[in-house]
VOSE-923543 format. One line per field, with one value per residue: residue in three letters; x, y negated, z negated of N, C-alpha, C in turn. Coordinates in pm, whole numbers, plus 50000, padded with zeros to 5 digits. Each point is the difference from the previous one (the first is absolute). Layout:
<rs>
residuo = [ala|...]
nxx = [X|...]
nyy = [Y|...]
nzz = [Z|...]
caxx = [X|...]
cayy = [Y|...]
cazz = [Z|...]
cxx = [X|...]
cyy = [Y|...]
czz = [Z|...]
</rs>
This chain:
<rs>
residuo = [met|gln|ile|val|val|asn|gly|leu|met|ser|ser|leu|val|tyr|ile|leu|met|ala|leu|gly|phe|thr|leu|ile|phe|gly|ile|met|arg|val|val|asn|phe|ala|his|gly|glu|met|tyr|met|ile|ala|ala|phe|leu|val|tyr|ala|leu|val|gly|ser|leu|gly|trp|asn|tyr|tyr|leu|val|val|ile|leu|ser|ala|leu|ala|leu|gly|leu|phe|gly|ala|thr|leu|glu|arg|val|leu|phe|arg|pro|phe|val|gly|arg|glu|leu|gln|gly|met|ile|met|ala|leu|ala|val|ser|ile|thr|leu|gln|ala|ala|ala|phe|ile|leu|phe|gly|ala|asn|asp|leu|ser|val|pro|arg|pro|ile|ser|gly|val|phe|asp|phe|gly|ala|met|val|ile|pro|arg|asp|arg|leu|ala|val|gly|ala|cys|ala|leu|val|val|leu|leu|ala|phe|tyr|val|phe|met|arg|tyr|thr|arg|thr|gly|leu|ala|met|arg|ala|val|val|gln|asp|glu|asp|ile|ala|ser|ile|his|gly|val|arg|pro|lys|ile|ile|his|pro|leu|ala|phe|gly|ile|gly|ala|met|leu|ala|gly|phe|ala|gly|ala|leu|met|ala|pro|ile|tyr|thr|ile|his|pro|tyr|met|gly|ala|gln|pro|met|leu|lys|ala|phe|ile|val|val|ile|leu|gly|gly|leu|gly|ser|val|pro|gly|ala|val|leu|gly|gly|ile|val|leu|gly|leu|leu|glu|ser|val|phe|ala|thr|leu|leu|asn|thr|thr|val|ala|thr|met|ile|ser|phe|gly|ile|val|val|leu|ile|leu|leu|phe|lys|pro|thr|gly|leu|leu|gly|arg]
nxx = [02094|49885|49909|50073|50008|49855|49953|50081|49938|49865|50028|50069|49891|49897|50095|50000|49878|49982|50119|50000|49905|50038|50100|49886|49894|50031|50036|49895|49951|50020|49864|50098|49897|50127|50029|49839|50024|50079|49943|49878|50077|50073|49844|49970|50115|49956|49868|50055|50107|49929|49882|50038|50144|49953|50054|50111|49907|50086|50088|49883|49963|50116|49974|49912|50074|50131|49912|49938|50135|50042|49874|50012|50140|49964|49890|50091|50103|49915|49907|50067|50092|49908|49941|50108|49958|49944|49924|49911|50087|50105|49921|49949|50135|50027|49890|50065|50109|49949|49934|50110|50069|49901|49980|50126|49984|49886|50059|50100|49947|49920|49845|50015|49954|50142|50056|50077|50044|49964|50104|49919|49981|49881|50029|50050|49968|49968|49940|49975|50151|49948|50120|49921|50056|49923|49920|50045|50000|49882|49966|50050|49930|49869|50035|50057|49931|49914|50084|49984|49855|49970|50085|49943|49861|50042|50060|49932|50103|49947|49968|50132|50045|49920|50037|50105|49989|49940|50124|50073|49924|49960|49980|49946|49968|49984|49965|49976|49876|49974|49885|50057|50095|49976|49941|50081|50107|49933|49949|50118|50040|49938|50013|50148|49965|49916|50113|50100|49926|50000|50145|50007|49894|50087|50089|49961|50001|49879|50046|49983|49964|49922|50102|50060|49879|49975|50102|49975|49884|50027|50076|49884|49933|50109|50012|49884|49982|50106|49938|49933|50087|49967|50100|50055|49903|50055|50090|49997|49959|50109|50094|49956|49999|50123|50032|49983|50064|50146|49982|49970|50065|50080|49989|50002|50067|50076|49889|49985|50110|49978|49870|50048|50073|49876|49910|50094|50030|49878|50020|50086|49944|49891|50041|50076|49989|50130|49921|50040|50104|49895|50065]
nyy = [38211|50090|49875|49938|50104|50004|49868|49996|50096|49961|49890|50090|50079|49896|49954|50106|50021|49892|50046|50124|49962|49891|50100|50116|49937|49940|50130|50071|49936|50118|50011|50062|49993|50039|49869|49986|50032|49916|49934|50057|49982|49878|49979|50033|49934|49895|50008|49991|49924|49936|49973|50035|49949|49921|49933|49934|49941|49924|50114|50051|49928|50028|50128|49961|49907|50087|50124|49930|49982|50130|50073|49900|50005|50136|49956|49939|50131|50075|49913|49931|50058|50086|49980|49978|49926|50103|49881|49968|50005|49941|49906|49972|49998|49912|49931|50035|49949|49910|50005|49984|49868|49903|50042|49971|49883|49936|50054|49936|49910|49972|49976|50124|49959|49987|50061|49941|50111|49939|49927|49886|50043|49987|49933|49875|49990|49877|50060|49857|50030|50071|50065|50076|50067|50064|49924|50014|50121|50005|49929|50073|50094|49941|49939|50117|50029|49947|50056|50119|49954|49897|50093|50083|49941|49995|50095|50085|50043|50110|50006|49942|50123|50089|49936|49995|50117|50019|49919|50064|50098|49889|49916|50121|50024|49873|50031|50088|49949|50163|49945|50055|49957|49863|50024|50123|49928|49907|50070|50053|49899|49948|50095|49952|49856|50014|50083|49918|49921|50065|50029|49852|49974|50069|49979|49855|50007|50063|50090|49923|50055|49965|50047|49985|50027|50039|50048|50013|50032|50086|50089|50012|50020|50059|50075|50011|50071|50096|50061|50036|50077|49955|50083|49902|50008|50093|49969|49849|50063|50093|49919|49922|50078|50042|49885|49952|50097|49989|49858|49989|50107|49948|49882|50040|50033|50147|50050|49963|50057|50096|49978|49973|50136|50034|49938|50026|50099|50013|49951|50088|50080|49945|49982|50116|50003|49896|49973|50047|50088|50055|50054]
nzz = [48178|49963|50032|49943|49911|49991|50006|49918|49932|50028|49956|49918|50002|49984|49901|49943|49995|49954|49948|49997|49973|49894|49973|50012|49956|49880|50029|49987|49931|49961|50029|49889|50066|50052|49960|49990|50116|49984|49931|50112|50122|49945|49977|50130|50045|49919|50092|50119|49980|49955|50041|50126|49990|49926|50110|49968|49938|49924|50034|49981|49902|49978|50003|49935|49926|49968|49960|49917|49901|50009|49939|49904|49984|49978|49924|49923|49972|49942|49911|49931|50051|50065|49887|49968|49889|50049|49922|50091|50091|49906|49955|50137|50023|49908|50046|50120|49942|49939|50077|50098|49910|49977|50117|50021|49920|50056|50089|49981|49939|50089|49970|49937|49923|49992|49898|49944|49933|49918|50057|49968|49835|49979|49915|50028|49900|50044|49955|50014|50050|50107|50016|50108|49934|50048|49959|49856|50027|50072|49898|49929|50055|50031|49887|50001|50051|49947|49889|50050|50039|49894|49935|50066|49977|49900|49966|50066|50072|49977|49896|50005|50060|49931|49908|50050|50021|49885|49975|50054|50102|50105|49904|49931|50128|49994|49855|50093|49953|49980|50078|50062|49934|49975|50128|50032|49984|50068|50142|49986|49981|50067|50078|49969|49982|50128|50049|49962|50050|50106|50000|49952|50099|50055|49892|50022|50131|50034|50054|50101|50096|49926|49907|50109|50040|49871|49974|50129|49964|49882|50078|50067|49892|49947|50100|50013|49883|50023|50105|50114|49980|49859|49979|49960|50080|50037|49946|50033|50133|50002|49929|50100|50077|49942|49967|50163|50060|49931|50017|50149|50026|49914|50085|50145|50106|50021|50021|49888|49963|50053|49957|49872|49997|50048|49878|49885|50049|49988|49876|49999|50056|49916|49900|49981|50141|49989|49893|49890|50046|50068|50120]
caxx = [50122|49971|49985|50137|50073|49946|50047|50143|50035|49958|50073|50129|49940|49963|50118|50092|49923|49981|50139|50018|49898|50039|50097|50006|49933|50103|50110|49959|49847|49915|49935|49998|49891|50007|50068|49952|50033|50125|49962|49921|50099|50088|49931|50012|50135|50023|49907|50064|50114|49975|49862|50031|50120|50050|50104|50003|49949|50062|50053|49903|49963|50111|50015|49897|50016|50102|49947|49907|50110|50052|49896|49970|50075|49956|49868|50032|50073|49922|49897|49978|50124|49957|49904|50050|49947|49866|49927|49877|50038|50048|49879|49948|50082|49991|49871|49987|50107|49930|49890|50061|50047|49895|49941|50104|49998|49878|50025|50101|49946|49858|49948|49992|50104|50085|50052|50130|50029|50046|50134|49993|49861|49965|49984|50075|49916|50059|49879|49897|50012|50052|50063|50046|50173|50019|49964|50142|50103|49977|50013|50156|50051|49986|50077|50126|49997|49989|50135|50096|49960|50063|50142|50032|49988|50054|50144|50065|49996|49908|49900|50016|49974|49888|49959|50055|49898|49864|49969|50012|50088|50110|50137|50043|50038|50135|50095|50017|49908|49926|49868|49978|50054|49928|49857|49958|50044|49890|49876|50017|50011|49873|49952|50076|49938|49905|50001|50004|49858|49923|50042|49968|49850|49944|49932|49911|49870|49994|50044|49912|50055|49964|50048|50094|49924|49996|50130|50005|49919|50071|50132|49966|49941|50112|50099|49901|50022|50130|50048|50041|50130|50068|50030|49957|49863|49977|50030|49923|49892|49936|49984|49866|49911|49991|49923|49848|49912|49963|49910|49856|49981|49981|49881|49907|49985|50061|49914|50007|50150|50024|49915|50078|50136|49984|49981|50108|50054|49882|50016|50156|50002|49901|50091|50149|49978|50108|50008|50053|50131|50011|50008]
cayy = [50037|50117|49959|49931|50130|50092|49930|49995|50117|49981|49884|50035|50087|49926|49921|50135|50010|49875|49956|50088|49957|49907|50018|50029|49891|49881|50021|50045|49954|50109|50016|50158|50075|50150|49996|50101|50139|50034|50026|50143|50118|50040|50043|50134|50049|50014|50106|50136|50035|49994|50099|50135|50020|49978|49900|49875|49901|49886|50049|50008|49845|49913|50075|49966|49862|49986|50039|49882|49918|50059|49985|49860|49968|50080|49948|49872|50009|50068|49962|49865|49909|49890|49920|49907|49873|50025|50061|50044|50129|50058|50048|50117|50092|50036|50079|50114|50085|50021|50083|50137|50077|50049|50126|50121|50079|50098|50121|50047|50009|50006|49878|49997|49910|50051|49947|50016|49975|49862|50035|49967|49976|49927|49839|49905|49951|49888|49972|49965|50000|50130|50036|50115|50051|50027|49865|49913|50051|49953|49851|49982|50042|49908|49882|50028|49995|49851|49897|50029|49950|49874|49984|50050|49894|49871|50007|50074|49925|50053|49917|49874|50010|50022|49875|49938|50047|49945|49865|49976|50099|49975|49957|50115|50095|49923|49996|50163|50085|50080|50045|50150|50076|49963|50016|50128|49993|49919|50099|50113|49941|49979|50139|50065|49934|50072|50120|49988|49960|50111|50099|49982|49994|50131|50086|49914|50026|50110|49963|50045|49940|49840|49971|49870|49875|49906|49968|49949|49872|49903|49931|49923|49868|49950|49882|49881|49880|49938|49934|50116|50003|49923|50062|49942|49966|50138|50029|49906|50036|50135|49967|49940|50117|50114|49930|49965|50126|50052|49934|50015|50134|49994|49919|50060|50147|49983|49951|49846|49964|50034|49904|49859|49979|49991|49850|49917|50015|49901|49858|49962|50004|49882|49868|49984|50139|50062|50046|49903|49980|50021|49870]
cazz = [50020|50081|50144|50050|50011|50108|50136|50046|50072|50131|50071|50035|50100|50115|50054|50073|50116|50060|50048|50115|50078|50046|50056|50124|50074|50020|50091|50123|50032|50007|49857|49985|49917|49950|49859|49892|50039|49940|49858|49971|50021|49898|49903|50026|49980|49851|49968|50053|49903|49827|49991|50057|50020|49853|50020|49897|50039|50029|50098|50132|50025|50075|50142|50065|50043|50121|50112|50062|50066|50116|50086|50066|50091|50142|50047|50096|50139|50069|50031|49947|50066|50115|49939|49927|50049|50073|49856|50022|50062|49887|49925|50037|49994|49854|49969|50044|49928|49882|50006|50027|49896|49964|50078|49964|49865|50005|50091|49880|49895|49994|49946|49869|49902|49947|49910|49988|49840|49944|49920|49879|49956|49877|49997|49914|49914|49923|49920|50130|50141|50027|50118|50021|50016|50153|50072|49991|50072|50136|49998|49977|50138|50091|49981|50032|50180|50031|50017|50092|50131|49986|50012|50135|50079|49940|49996|50114|50136|50080|49937|50079|50150|49993|49979|50101|50106|49935|50031|50141|50031|50129|49949|49920|50107|50042|49920|49973|49934|50089|49967|50037|49863|49875|49991|49963|49848|49910|49976|49931|49856|49952|49984|49888|49882|49964|49924|49847|49927|50029|49912|49855|49956|50035|49876|49913|50078|50105|50141|50126|50134|50039|49873|50054|50026|49917|49971|50118|49983|49911|50050|50119|49931|49933|50123|50026|49907|49991|50160|50073|50039|49878|49880|49849|50022|49985|49850|49921|50016|49938|49846|49978|50039|49894|49884|49986|50016|49867|49931|50046|49979|49880|49908|50076|50049|50109|50120|49995|50023|50145|50099|49979|50088|50143|50011|50006|50133|50094|49964|50028|50148|50034|49963|50009|50064|49972|49896|49906|50030|50156|50078]
cxx = [49997|49975|50109|50115|49949|50023|50156|50040|49947|50085|50123|49992|49989|50114|50079|49935|50005|50124|50011|49892|50043|50142|50027|49941|50117|50127|49948|49874|49901|49892|49956|49884|50007|50088|49970|50026|50147|49976|49965|50106|50065|49948|49975|50132|50016|49907|50077|50109|49999|49902|50029|50101|50055|50120|49997|49900|50090|50095|49901|49978|50121|50018|49862|49974|50075|49929|49921|50032|50018|49903|49932|50088|49987|49899|50035|50065|49908|49858|49980|50099|49957|49899|50066|49965|49871|49902|49904|50018|50071|49877|49941|50070|50000|49862|49992|50100|49911|49891|50045|50065|49887|49955|50111|49982|49874|50011|50099|49957|49854|49956|50007|50108|50077|50094|50162|50012|50094|50125|50032|49863|50022|49991|50064|49880|50044|49864|49882|50019|50059|50044|50023|50155|49999|49988|50131|50120|49987|50042|50164|50097|49985|50073|50148|49992|49986|50120|50102|49989|50043|50130|50042|49979|50079|50144|50098|49981|49883|49876|49997|49936|49862|49896|50010|49896|49869|49997|50026|50077|50101|50113|50080|50073|50139|50114|50036|49939|49948|49878|49955|50024|49904|49859|49973|50043|49885|49886|50050|50017|49807|49928|50032|49925|49860|49988|50027|49879|49925|50023|49995|49883|49943|49934|49908|49854|49995|50055|49913|50038|49937|50006|50062|49904|49983|50130|50036|49918|50072|50116|49954|49947|50118|50079|49900|50014|50141|50063|50064|50165|50073|50035|49986|49862|49934|50004|49879|49848|49953|49983|49849|49896|49978|49950|49839|49927|49973|49914|49859|49968|49968|49871|49857|50003|50093|49939|49992|50120|50035|49927|50077|50105|49991|49948|50105|50066|49925|50054|50146|49982|49948|50080|50138|50045|50164|50034|50059|50135|50041|50035|49910]
cyy = [50143|50001|49962|50116|50079|49933|50007|50158|50034|49929|50063|50109|49933|49920|50101|50002|49865|49953|50077|49951|49865|49957|50032|49885|49917|50016|50049|49929|50096|50006|50131|50072|50158|50009|50093|50143|50035|50032|50108|50103|50025|50061|50172|50063|50055|50157|50122|50020|50002|50097|50120|50073|49992|49914|49897|49900|49889|50007|49997|49848|49936|50084|49965|49877|50000|50074|49918|49880|50037|49981|49867|49978|50067|49939|49862|50005|50081|49948|49832|49901|49907|49911|49907|49832|50009|50043|50083|50177|50087|50059|50127|50136|50078|50069|50114|50111|50036|50111|50153|50091|50061|50120|50097|50038|50070|50130|50081|50044|50000|49879|49992|49907|50104|49912|50047|49976|49894|50047|49946|49973|49907|49853|49932|49927|49886|49926|49975|50037|50153|50003|50135|50046|49983|49877|49904|50066|49967|49843|49983|50053|49909|49899|50014|50013|49857|49907|50066|49970|49870|49980|50043|49879|49849|50008|50094|49936|50066|49908|49843|49991|50008|49845|49912|50017|49942|49846|49950|50121|49973|49928|50082|50065|49916|50005|50144|50082|50066|50031|50132|50076|49962|50037|50135|49986|49919|50108|50113|49930|49978|50133|50073|49937|50074|50132|50001|49971|50149|50110|49983|50006|50150|50106|49939|50013|50082|50003|50072|49924|49850|49906|49861|49875|49889|49926|49894|49847|49896|49919|49879|49874|49937|49909|49896|49884|49935|49934|50119|49973|49927|50095|49922|49989|50133|50030|49924|50049|50111|49958|49933|50099|50082|49924|49980|50136|50055|49927|50023|50149|50038|49934|50035|50128|49965|49941|49832|49945|49997|49877|49866|49991|49969|49879|49915|49997|49908|49877|49960|49983|49889|49878|50005|50143|50044|50085|49934|49963|50012|49819|49998]
czz = [50084|50131|50066|50058|50118|50140|50031|50030|50136|50109|50075|50123|50106|50093|50107|50159|50076|50040|50142|50121|50096|50043|50175|50085|50029|50090|50148|50055|50008|49873|50017|49924|49977|49861|49898|50022|49948|49856|49992|50020|49879|49873|50013|49975|49856|49932|50048|49930|49858|49981|50025|49977|49846|49999|49870|50060|50036|50109|50151|50009|50089|50151|50081|50066|50140|50123|50090|50098|50157|50104|50064|50093|50134|50077|50075|50144|50133|50051|49981|50079|50137|49960|49917|50053|50049|49887|50053|50044|49894|49908|50029|49996|49870|49963|50055|49935|49872|50037|50020|49880|49877|50016|49973|49840|49980|50034|49880|49872|49931|49941|49836|49888|49964|49888|49940|49840|49956|49936|49850|49966|49865|49997|49891|49918|49923|49920|50080|50127|50015|50134|50036|50061|50185|50068|49975|50071|50149|50011|49995|50117|50095|49976|50024|50146|50029|49967|50078|50119|49993|50031|50122|50107|49981|50020|50104|50143|50068|49959|50042|50154|50012|49954|50143|50131|49973|50041|50163|50057|50085|49933|49934|50080|50050|49919|49966|49932|50150|49956|50028|49889|49897|50014|49943|49827|49921|49981|49901|49857|49958|49991|49859|49894|49983|49964|49863|49923|50008|49905|49860|49934|50034|49883|49935|50085|50077|50123|50116|50120|50005|49886|50047|50009|49897|49983|50114|49971|49896|50044|50106|49898|49945|50105|50035|49880|49985|50119|50068|50052|49911|49908|49892|50000|49974|49837|49932|50026|49918|49851|49982|50031|49876|49895|49997|49995|49837|49907|50018|49960|49841|49922|50074|50037|50156|50147|50009|50014|50141|50082|49975|50074|50161|50007|50041|50137|50099|49997|50025|50181|50057|49955|50000|50073|49994|49876|49871|50044|50154|50071|50116]
</rs>
């Protein structure tokens, strides 16, 4: 039970990252390798506003996510719009943005690891199972964000329009959907989800300019498992990855767990390249 709980706690954050990544790809056909830097920027915002200025942590989580949403929409308009549907060129632009943002963070904050005081301390002790209170709070907040995203995509007109663009942008345009509005909105929501993940995890891990690389890799593994561009696939892939890593990290070690994760990606690409739920 401890292994399962640990896996599910990790899964929720993986899903947040992967949903943003797969949403951007599904709508714009851009492989956003700068997605991890959205996570990193949000963590630095928490460090600046909570660690240095003493603002309320939960308010800063929301403000950081909204700021990243606006930043993502701006990136789409300024840099990524010419590369919609051009996967190779968009990927190169995303790599350039990633390196630039890492360098900017290095210049502003330096290379040393930084930390933010944990807003919640202590553990819930259920006998053989122990759950840190801060990890439980992160999981609960992530779950709320995921449910809000589901309701938005499933029951709102804008969510319906975004799903229509994923299926067929030309037909959606004929029916009145405006892709030039949907594209920055999708990029902004994707960046906002990564911002939520980064802000929630800021008090748990150390903060540094290159911290976005590992969450980005996890998100990439998740979307390959679930199917690139598939939102249900991102949820399923996140759960599978979180549980697998928890099992192997507990029974063996984290290095072996990472190796097995990438081994599974290799097998998926070889035998089912569309992923578990992809097309």
